[in-house]
C-alpha positions in Angstrom: 5.0 9.9 13.7 4.0 11.1 10.7 0.1 12.3 10.9 -0.3 11.0 7.1 0.6 7.8 9.0 -1.9 8.2 11.8 -4.5 8.4 9.2 -3.7 5.8 7.8 -3.4 3.2 10.4 -6.5 5.1 12.4 -8.2 4.2 9.4 -7.4 0.5 8.9 -8.4 -0.1 12.6 -11.7 1.7 12.3 -12.5 -0.9 8.6 -10.8 -4.2 10.3 -12.7 -3.5 12.8 -15.9 -3.1 11.1 -15.1 -6.5 8.8 -14.6 -8.6 11.2 -18.1 -7.2 13.6 -20.0 -7.6 9.8 -18.2 -11.4 10.1 -19.3 -12.7 13.3 -22.9 -11.4 12.3 -22.7 -8.1 15.0 -24.6 -5.7 13.2 -27.3 -5.5 11.9 -28.5 -3.9 8.9 -28.6 -0.8 9.4 -25.4 -0.4 11.8 -23.1 -1.5 9.2 -22.4 2.5 8.5 -21.9 3.1 11.7 -18.2 4.3 11.1 -19.2 6.5 8.7 -19.6 9.1 11.0 -17.2 8.4 13.4 -14.8 8.9 10.1 -16.3 11.9 8.7 -15.6 13.5 12.8 -11.9 12.5 12.8 -11.1 14.5 9.3 -12.9 17.0 10.8 -11.7 17.5 13.9 -7.6 17.7 12.1 -9.3 20.2 9.8 -10.5 22.3 12.5 -7.0 22.0 14.4 -6.0 22.8 11.2 -7.3 26.0 11.1 -7.4 27.2 14.3 -3.6 26.4 16.2 -2.2 29.2 14.0 
């Protein structure tokens, strides 16, 4: 699987989980943005992998 395809799938799954949790009112007001740091750390990890792999 190509890396770009995997990225799109991960982003889609995180967005789908957040939307479904929001529809069932399982997220409180401050918890709606908890996936933003997860996405940030995901892409920072990819950047670190590319940089230190060489």
